[in-house]
N, C-alpha and C positions, 0 to 999 in steps of 0.2 A: 602507541599511538590507537586513535578511535574508530571505529568501524565505518562511522559516514567521512571522517576524514583521508581512509585509508582507500573509501572509493571517488575521494573530491565530491562527494554529494554537497546540496545544502540550499538554501531556501533563499531564495531574492524576494523581493518585494514586489508586487505586481502591480503593473500600471491599471491604469482607469476600465480599459476593455478587457483585459485580465479577470479584474476582478467582476465585470459585470457578466463576463462567462461563468466564473464561476457562481454567481448568484445561479445562474441560469441550471447548471448542472444538479444544483444542492436543491433547488424544486422539485418536489414531487413529480413532475410530468418530464423536467428537465432528467431526472435521474433516473426513470424508470427506459428513455431511451437510448441514453448512455450505458446503460448498466448492458444492453442486449448490444448495441454497437459498437460501442469503443476495443473493446479487444481486440475485434475487427481491424479497425481502423490501426489502433494501438500496434500489429501487428506487420500491416505494411508500410506503417512510417519505420518502424523498426527497422526492416529490410532493407528499403530504400535510402535510410539516412547511415547504412553499416551500424545500426545499433548507440547512434547517438541523440538521437532524439524522438521523442513519443509527444501523440496529439495533444496530452493534458500541459505538458512540458511549453509545446509550440504556442497552443492558443490560451492556455490559464495559469501557464507558470510557474505550475506545479512540479517538481521533480517527481520521478517516476523510477522506481524500480524494477528489476524484472527479480520475479521470487521462484525457485524450479525446488520443484519439493517431488515426493514419490507418491504417484498415486494410491491409494488407499486398498484398491482395490484390485488396481490390473499391475501396480507393480512400478509402470513407465513414469519417466519424467514429467512433470507436468509444469507449464510455466505459467504464470500472474504477472500482469504488471500492479502495483501496489504505491501508494506513496508511504514512503519509509520515513516517521516523525523519528526527527535527530531528541533524543533520551538520554542523559547522561553522558556517557561516552560510546552508544551506540544505536541504534535506530530501534524501533518499535513500529506492528505492524497491526493496525485496527480490522476486525470483520466484517465492518458496518455493509460489505454490498449493494454501496448505493443507497441504505435504507431497505432495500427490498426486505420480504417476509422470512428468505430463505438465505441460512449460513451458508458462507462461501464456499465451493467444495477444499481450497488450501486452507481453509483452517483445519477441516475434517484430516487433511493427506497431516499439517502437524500435528493433529493430533495424532494420530498413529504413527507415524515415527515424524522425531522434532527437528531432524537433518533438512537442511535446504543450503540451496546458493544461491547469492544475491548478489546480481550483475548491475553497474551502472557507469551507460558511458565507456567498455571496452574493458573497466576492472570488475575481475568477479571476487568475492570469498565465502569458503565454507562456512557456516553457521550452523548452531541450535537452537531452536526458538523454544524460549519457557514460556508457559503462561504466568502473566503480569499477579503480581498479590494483589492487597487490595488498593495499597498505597500508592504502588506503581503507577496499576492502571488508572487512578486519576489523578497523579501526576502527568502521564503520559495524554490523556483526554484532555487535561486543560492545555498543555501545549499545544497539541490537535488541532485545539480550536481558535488556537493565537495566526496558525497558518495557512487553516481553509475553514471558513467561516461553514460549510458542508457539514462536516461531521458532526457538530449540533444538531443539523437538520435530523440529519440519516437517525442520529440515536434515538429523537422523538418519535422516530418510525418504524423503529424494529416491533414493536408490538409485545409477541409475549417470548421472544430470543432471545436467549442474553450474548452481549457484547463479549466476543473475546480478542483479547489485546494479547499479545504476545511479544516478547525480548528477544531480541537478537543475540547471544554469544556467541564466542569461536569455539571452534570445539577445544577440549582439553587432550592434552597429548599430543 
């Protein structure tokens, strides 16, 4: 079975209000605000809903997975909320950081230790994240743009930094 299916992870078409909110979040000012506020709001909504809902899921129709990595400096578990992009029989992650100039910490954590746990609505799966090759990255980016217009806008604002794309796989053995 696929990773997305194991987690019951799926995208549903956004309604007009959700599409409008997605456009706001994709804008430069919206992305700047949400990059700073969303993690805190998401933690609160996840806690209050027993892990069933996130702010992007409720307001913008964007399903969010919780990815737990190991901090590269601290060695402690670090949780991040990300949109997983369905790709072949698994999920992929994009290190866009809302189009901000800094590479997100979770990217550095996965580059230091590829093992992670992905959770969605009470289900969790151990994974290993590997960098996507060029062809895979292009396919993931095309797919991501079909699901959320913000990804194209974020990519245009990355400046000098390289966008990292990870493909999630089950650990061997």
